[in-house]
C-alpha positions as CSV (number, residue, x, y, z in Angstrom):
1,M,-1.2,-9.9,-3.4
2,A,0.8,-10.4,-0.1
3,N,2.3,-13.6,-1.4
4,D,3.9,-11.7,-4.3
5,L,5.7,-9.2,-2.0
6,T,9.4,-9.5,-1.4
7,D,11.4,-8.8,1.8
8,E,12.4,-5.5,0.2
9,D,8.7,-4.7,-0.4
10,F,7.9,-5.4,3.2
11,S,10.8,-3.2,4.3
12,V,9.6,-0.3,2.2
13,I,6.0,-0.7,3.5
14,E,7.2,-0.8,7.1
15,D,9.3,2.4,6.6
16,H,6.3,4.3,5.2
17,A,3.9,2.9,7.9
18,Q,6.2,4.2,10.7
19,A,6.7,7.5,9.0
20,L,2.9,8.0,8.5
21,G,2.3,7.0,12.1
22,L,4.7,9.7,13.4
23,L,3.0,12.2,11.1
24,C,-0.3,11.4,12.7
25,I,1.1,11.7,16.2
26,Y,2.8,15.1,15.6
27,W,-0.2,16.4,13.8
28,A,-2.2,15.9,17.0
29,T,0.4,17.9,18.9
30,L,0.0,20.7,16.4
31,D,-3.7,20.6,16.9
32,N,-3.2,20.9,20.6
33,A,-0.7,23.8,20.1
34,L,-3.3,25.7,18.0
35,F,-6.0,25.1,20.6
36,G,-3.6,26.6,23.2
37,L,-3.1,29.7,21.0
38,L,-6.8,30.1,20.5
39,A,-7.3,29.9,24.3
40,A,-4.5,32.6,24.7
41,Y,-6.3,34.9,22.3
42,L,-9.5,34.4,24.3
43,N,-7.5,35.0,27.5
44,S,-8.7,31.6,28.8
45,D,-7.2,28.3,29.9
46,P,-7.5,25.6,27.3
47,V,-9.3,23.3,29.8
48,G,-11.8,26.1,30.4
49,L,-13.0,26.2,26.8
50,A,-16.2,24.2,26.5
51,V,-16.3,24.0,22.7
52,R,-13.4,22.7,20.7
53,A,-12.9,23.3,17.0
54,P,-13.3,20.2,15.0
55,D,-10.1,20.4,13.0
56,V,-6.9,22.2,12.3
57,S,-8.3,24.2,9.4
58,T,-11.1,25.6,11.6
59,L,-8.7,26.5,14.3
60,C,-6.5,28.4,11.9
61,E,-9.5,30.3,10.6
62,Q,-10.7,31.2,14.1
63,I,-7.2,32.3,15.2
64,R,-6.7,34.3,12.0
65,K,-9.9,36.3,12.7
66,L,-8.9,37.0,16.3
67,A,-5.4,38.1,15.2
68,H,-6.8,40.8,13.0
69,V,-8.8,42.4,15.8
70,S,-6.7,41.7,18.9
71,G,-3.2,40.8,20.1
72,P,0.1,42.1,18.9
73,D,0.2,43.7,15.5
74,G,2.8,44.5,12.9
75,E,5.5,42.0,12.1
76,W,4.3,39.7,14.9
77,R,0.8,39.4,13.4
78,E,2.1,39.1,9.9
79,C,4.4,36.2,10.9
80,L,1.6,34.4,12.6
81,I,-0.7,34.8,9.6
82,R,1.9,33.3,7.3
83,I,2.4,30.3,9.6
84,L,-1.4,29.8,9.8
85,N,-1.7,30.0,6.1
86,M,1.1,27.4,5.7
87,I,-0.6,25.0,8.2
88,Q,-4.0,25.4,6.7
89,G,-2.7,25.2,3.2
90,E,0.3,23.1,2.2
91,L,0.7,21.2,5.5
92,A,-2.9,20.2,6.0
93,E,-3.5,19.4,2.3
94,T,-0.5,17.2,2.1
95,R,-1.2,15.5,5.4
96,N,-4.8,14.8,4.4
97,R,-3.7,13.1,1.2
98,Y,-1.0,11.0,2.9
99,V,-3.4,9.9,5.6
100,H,-6.6,9.4,3.6
101,D,-5.5,8.2,0.2
102,D,-4.8,4.6,-0.7
103,W,-1.3,3.2,-1.1
104,E,0.3,0.5,-3.2
105,I,3.8,-0.9,-3.6
106,S,5.4,-1.0,-7.0
107,A,8.8,-1.2,-8.7
108,E,9.1,2.6,-8.2
109,G,8.3,2.4,-4.5
110,M,5.3,3.3,-2.4
111,T,2.7,5.0,-4.5
112,R,-0.2,7.2,-3.3
113,I,-3.5,6.8,-5.1
114,D,-5.8,9.8,-5.1
115,R,-9.3,8.4,-5.9
116,R,-11.1,11.7,-5.9
117,P,-12.8,12.2,-9.3
118,K,-11.5,15.1,-11.3
119,L,-12.4,16.7,-14.6
120,Q,-9.5,16.6,-17.1
121,K,-8.9,17.3,-20.8
122,P,-6.1,14.9,-21.9
123,Q,-5.6,16.6,-25.3
124,A,-6.7,19.9,-26.8
125,F,-9.0,18.1,-29.3
126,Q,-10.5,15.7,-26.8
127,Q,-13.5,16.2,-24.7
128,V,-13.3,16.8,-20.9
129,Q,-13.3,13.4,-19.1
130,L,-14.1,12.5,-15.5
131,I,-11.1,10.5,-14.2
132,S,-9.7,9.3,-10.9
133,N,-7.0,7.1,-9.4
134,F,-4.2,9.6,-9.8
135,K,-0.9,7.9,-8.8
136,T,2.1,9.6,-7.3
137,V,5.3,7.9,-6.1
138,V,6.1,9.2,-2.6
139,P,9.6,8.6,-1.2
140,V,9.6,8.0,2.6
141,E,11.8,11.1,2.8
142,W,8.9,13.2,1.7
143,V,6.7,11.9,4.6
144,R,9.5,12.6,7.1
145,Q,10.1,16.0,5.6
146,L,6.4,16.9,6.1
147,T,6.5,15.6,9.7
148,G,9.6,17.7,10.3
149,R,7.8,20.8,9.1
150,V,4.7,19.9,11.2
151,V,7.0,19.7,14.3
152,E,8.5,23.1,13.4
153,A,5.0,24.6,13.1
154,M,3.9,23.1,16.4
155,Q,7.0,24.6,18.2
156,A,6.5,28.0,16.5
157,I,2.8,28.1,17.6
158,A,3.8,27.1,21.1
159,Y,6.4,29.9,21.3
160,M,3.9,32.5,19.9
161,T,1.3,31.4,22.5
162,L,3.8,32.1,25.3
163,S,4.7,35.4,23.7
164,L,1.1,36.4,23.4
165,R,0.4,35.6,27.1
166,L,3.5,37.6,28.1
167,W,2.2,40.5,26.0
168,R,-1.1,40.3,27.8
169,G,0.8,40.6,31.0
170,G,2.4,43.9,30.0
171,H,5.6,42.7,28.4
172,G,6.6,43.6,24.9
173,A,5.5,41.4,22.0
174,K,8.6,39.4,21.2
175,L,8.7,37.5,17.9
176,P,10.4,34.1,18.4
177,P,13.2,33.7,15.9
178,T,12.1,30.1,15.1
179,A,8.6,31.4,14.1
180,L,10.1,34.1,11.9
181,E,12.3,31.6,10.2
182,L,9.5,29.2,9.6
183,S,7.2,31.9,8.2
184,N,9.8,32.7,5.5
185,C,10.8,29.1,4.7
186,T,10.7,27.5,1.3
187,P,7.5,25.6,0.5
188,L,7.9,21.8,0.6
189,A,6.7,21.5,-3.0
190,E,9.7,23.6,-4.2
191,L,12.1,21.4,-2.2
192,R,10.9,18.2,-3.9
193,Q,11.8,16.9,-7.3
194,P,9.9,14.0,-8.8
195,S,11.9,10.8,-8.2
196,K,12.8,9.2,-11.5
197,A,15.1,6.6,-10.0
198,K,13.5,3.2,-9.7
199,R,14.2,0.8,-6.8
200,K,17.5,-1.0,-7.4
201,R,17.3,-4.4,-8.9
202,P,20.1,-7.0,-9.2
203,P,22.2,-6.3,-12.3
204,R,21.6,-8.3,-15.4
205,S,24.2,-10.7,-16.5
206,S,26.1,-9.5,-19.6
207,R,25.3,-11.0,-23.0
208,R,27.7,-11.8,-25.8
């Protein structure tokens, strides 16, 4: 209940709300960057394309198919494919959970609640059960870290779009260093360790 929330609770909620808002904003810029790359593969202007892909995942699939049959090959293509896989995989999946799952505040911090039903076998001798409401404590740093990776992906796609258009103009296919670095970066899941530290509470008075 809202009446039970403390000033600290409201501060934590506000931090997450702002971080999630920025994630949504930069995800839209990544969507636009991918659409620009698709237009470059089709040798068209983004405004001139009548049909727009419905989501980032579909854009990645369309660009991946075009990359295998046209455009620069070799390391350039391999780098692009790795970035597309990252966007469609880890980035999209984590973003979707952060945006579409429910959230609650607890002593541990902001907790994401995945209400999708899943089949799980709690113990070897128990039957498979259909359960939901999986809860995960998500520090605000995780949201900001995801947003940072989304921004890096957007910039890499924008640089590769420019490189592709220059290649079509007769210049050599130059692989942007930022794109190469991103394509070989450590997955976010490996950078994160479950947070065991609870939110700080006032120390108890000593007993004798």
